[in-house]
N, C-alpha and C positions, 0 to 999 in steps of 0.2 A: 505493499498497500505507499509507502513511504520512501520514499530513495533515501542510498544513502550519501552526506552530504558530503565534501572534501571544498574545503574551503579555498584548495590553488584551483580547483577546478572550476566556481565559480566564476558566471560570467559577467565581471564587476562594469565591463565597457558597457554592455545594452545596457545591467542597470542604471548607469549614468547616463546613456545616450536618452532612454526615457523618461529618467527622472529631467531630465534638460527640457527633455520637447514639450511633457505635463508645464513646467515652470513659466516655461513662453510663451505656453497657450494660456495662460492665465491673463501673463501683461499684457498682453495684444487683445484678449478680452477684455479685461480691465479697458482698457484704452478702448475697444468699440462702443464699449455700452456698462457701466460700472455696475449695474443693478444686478449682473449675472456672475460679476467675479467670484460671491461667499459660494455661491452654487457649485460652480468649475472647482473651486477648494477643495469643497468635500470633497465632490467626486474625484479631484487627481488625487488625494490622502485613500480614498478609499478604495481607487483603483490601483494605488500601489501598494496598498496593503492586503487587496485581495491576489496581486502578482506576485508579490511574496509566498505568499499559504502556498497557493496552487504551484509553484515550484518545487512545494515539498514534496506531493504526490508524484510517485513513479508517475509517466503517465500511460504506460502499459495499464494500469489501473482501471484512470478514467475511461482508456477505450474499450473496457469490460462492457463499458452500459452503453455504447455505442446506440444498439438497437433500442433502450430508454429514453436517448437523448432525443431522439430523432423524429419518437411519437411527442415529448413534452416538448421539442420543438411547433409540429403541426397545433399538439394543442392551442402552447401559445398564439400561434398564426392565426389559430379559427375563432379563437375568443377576442380578439382583437377587432376582427372586421364582425363583429355579434355583440358586445357589450361597450368599443372604444372608444375613443373620441374623436368626435368629426369635425377636424380645421380646416381652414378652407377647402372644402372638399373633398377630403382625403382621410381614411381613420386609421393610420398607424399605432395613434397615442394610447394607455393607459394613464391617469391619473391617481394617483394617491397620496393625499394629504399635502396637495401643494406642488408634488414631486411625479415629474412624466416618465414614461417607461417607455421603449418601442420596442420591439420584440422582433423585429425583421434584424435590431443591431445583433441582437443572441442571434439568431439564424447561421450568419454569417461564421461565427465559431463550432457553432452547433455541425455545420453542414462537412464543415472542414475533418474536423475530431472524428464524423458517422462518413465520410469518403474517403478517408486517409483509413481508418480497418477497412470499410469495402472493398476497396481497390489494393492494397498489402495483401489481405486475405487471397484474393484474384489471383494475382503476381504469384503466391506462393503455390498456388494450383495449377497455375501455369494459364487462365484464361482470360488475360486480361483482355488478350486478340481477338476473342469471341466474340461473335453477333447476340450471345444470350446475354453476356456481360457488359455490352453495349447498350441492349437493349434496358434492361434492368436499372443499370445506370439512369439511362436517361428517364426512364419513370421514376424513380426514388429522385430526382434533380427535380422534377417537372410540375411532383409535389405542393411541396415547399414555394418554388416558382411563383407557381399560381395562386397560393392565398396572397405573396407579397406584390404578383399585377392587379390583384384586383384591391388592392388598400388604396387609389394606386400608387405604387413606387418603382414607376419606370427604371432609375438611377438605377437602387440595391438589385433589381432582377439580372439587369443586365452586370452588377459587378460578380452578384454573386456565379453566375454563370461564367465568367470570364473564369473566375477562382479557380473552379472545378471542375471544366474543362481544363489548366492547367496542369490538375494536380492527376488529372487522367496522363495529359502526355506525361506529366514524371514519375508516372511511374511506368512505365515503359509500352505504351501503346504502340503496335508498329506503324512504322507508316504509310504502309501501303492500307492499313484502313482511314486512315486520317488522310491521305487521298482522296479517297471514297465518300466519308464525311464533307469535304470542301466540294466536291460535286455535286453534292448534293445541295448542301447550305448557300453554295453563293446564286443558286438561282434563288432557290429561298427569300433570300434576304432581298435581291432585286424583284422581287415578286411583293414582298410586304412594301416596300417603298413607292409599288406603284400602286398598292390597292388603297396606302392610307390617305391618298390622295383625290379617293374617290368619293362624291359629296355625301356618299350611302355606307360609309364603311363604318361598322361596330368594334370594327378591332383598339383603338385606342381611343381616350376622350379627348375633346376638341384643345384642350392645348397645350397637351401632348404634341397632338400636329402638328400645331400649329409653331412648337418652339425645334421639331425636327425641318419643316418645310422653311422655317426663317432662319435657320443654317446652313440647308442647299442655293435658298433664294433669299438672300438678306436687302435685297433692295426691295422686294415685293411683300414683304413683314417687319417694316422699320419699327413700328410700334412694340412688336413682342422685343426686339435685339436690345431695347432703352435698358434692360438693368444690367446686360451684359457689356453694351457701350459705353456706361455708365463709371461700370468695375476696370476696364480699360484705360479710361479719362484718370481715374482715381490713381489706379497703380503707376501710369505714365508722370503723372503731377508728381509723383513722389522724388521723381527724377535718380541720382546715384544714393543719396544718403537718407533722402526722404523729410518730410516737415519736421518729425519730432513726435515721438508716443505722446496720446491725452491731448493732442491739437487740436482745439474748440474753434477756428478760426474761420472764417465765413468763408476763406479760402479752399474748405476743405470740401471735400464729396461728404463724408462724413455728417458734418454739421448741415450741410442744406437737403439731408435726409431724402439723396436719388437714389440709394441702394437699398431695399429696404432689407432688414433681420441681418445688418450687415456682421451678426457677432456668429453667425452659421454657418452658410451655406458659401457667402460672398465676403469669408474672414480675412483672402489672400487680399481684395485690394483695400484693407486695410494696411497689411502687409507691403506695400508695396508705396502707398501714400507715405506712411510715415516711418517707415524705414526705408524704403526708399530700395533700388534696383541691389544694392546690399547686403540688405536684410531679406530680400525676397531668394538672393543664392545660398545666404545664412539659416533659412530653416528648409531649401531644397535638400543641401546639404545634410541636415544634421535628418531630416528624416530618408533619407538614402542610405546615409551609415545606418540607420536602426536595420534597413532592408538589408543592406551587405551582413550584418551581422546575424540573424538570421537566416540566409543563403550560406552562409558560413556555420551557422548548423549544423543545416539538412545537409551539409556537404561531409561534414564530419560525424551525424549520426551513426547507430550501432545498428541500428536495420529502417527497412524503407517503409514503417508506418513511422520511427520519427522523420526520416527526413518528408515523406507524406505529410506531415502538421506543419515542419519548421516553414518547410516551401511555401503551402496553402497562407502560413500569418505573413511572410512576406511578399507572396502575391495581391494580399489582400489589401498591404496598407501601403505597396506599389501603387497597383491598378484605383486606390479611392484616391491618393496624393493626386494620380494622375489626370483623374478625372474633372477633381474639385479645380485643379490648378488650373486646365482646359478649358471651363467652364466660364471659371472668373478673368482670361484672357484670351475668351473668344472664339478658343483653338476647338473646344468644343461644343454642340449644341447645350444649350440651356437647362440643368436639370441638376437638381438637388439632392447634394449629397457632404456631408461634412468633412475636414481637414484631417486626419486623422491626429490624434492630440492639440492639434490647436483652436479646431472648430468648437463652438458651448456646444455640452450634448452626453451628458451623462452616460446616457445609454450605450453611445459608440466609446466611451472611454472605459468603462466596466469591461464590455465584447471585447477588447485588444486588450485590458490587462490579463483575462484569464487566456486568450492565446499565447502572450508573449508569455506568462507565468506557466506554461506547459511548450515551450519556447524554454526556459531556462532550463528545466526539468530536463530538458533532450540533451541541453549542451552540454550539463553533471553527469551524462551517461557515454557519452562521447567516445570514439574509439581509438584505441594507442597510436593505431596506426590508417593512412588513408592516403 
């Protein structure tokens, strides 16, 4: 149940990087809107404590309950659709005593645990590339993804799907199967883009279609690009070193309220405006170092299960950061997803802490030679 902890094998660098990222997130959120500062501090302290506690548990012991974890996850996702709070036509949250909880954030970690065990067992039996395994993988992934899609939450749906597909590749899926999947997937994506442009389409909500179309045809959907245009303007106005933290002058986008809920999905615009290009590079570098540490743990893992969990956590942090920053800089269609460790959001902090705690445990049981 508990792992044998050797202080010399403890990944202090990863721990330090995570602590630094959480602290930086508190500082930036305080500058964006001090109303959320105390909640973020509580979330960071609780998340860091969870990370340390989870690191004590052998990841093999946790993964024994992978089926139970999967069904608990489905229970959370079904419950939020039935009893969750509706905000801006989206039902993604539970609220208890003023504390908001988003089950889809936990889904990211729960699915990494579940699929790591599922894929490692398939690899042991040399069935990874069999059609039956691919079909089971698709069905097991599709059920929670459908629940999240119905909230609706397209960004989280895509992020989780990308992480799971990468994990399957890392597990050892043959290139022949990958080629077949691509031959099927490319026409499907083309058909999807054609279908959502039809006036009678039933697949996506109108605001989701407008966001995709505004990215493809920006000149025809200027009103839908306003949030991103303001974000780009804020980042560019920071120049090299920024306007300084907690800057409330009328010359800032923050003061003029041109970006709504800036402390969450568009937190990177605060980084660019107040810390400048240098601050943006620092934030990206800090997140990149955390991702690289997770990849290092995956490479040194003593078995495929540990490798897949650490790889999944690395992909989650990397993909989520790429999507968030891509949206804030108008390189991707507008979609809401938090920037790991930096954006306000207790659910995101706690779920990442669980994943990183398991990654820490994997690092303490690494192979001696690799």
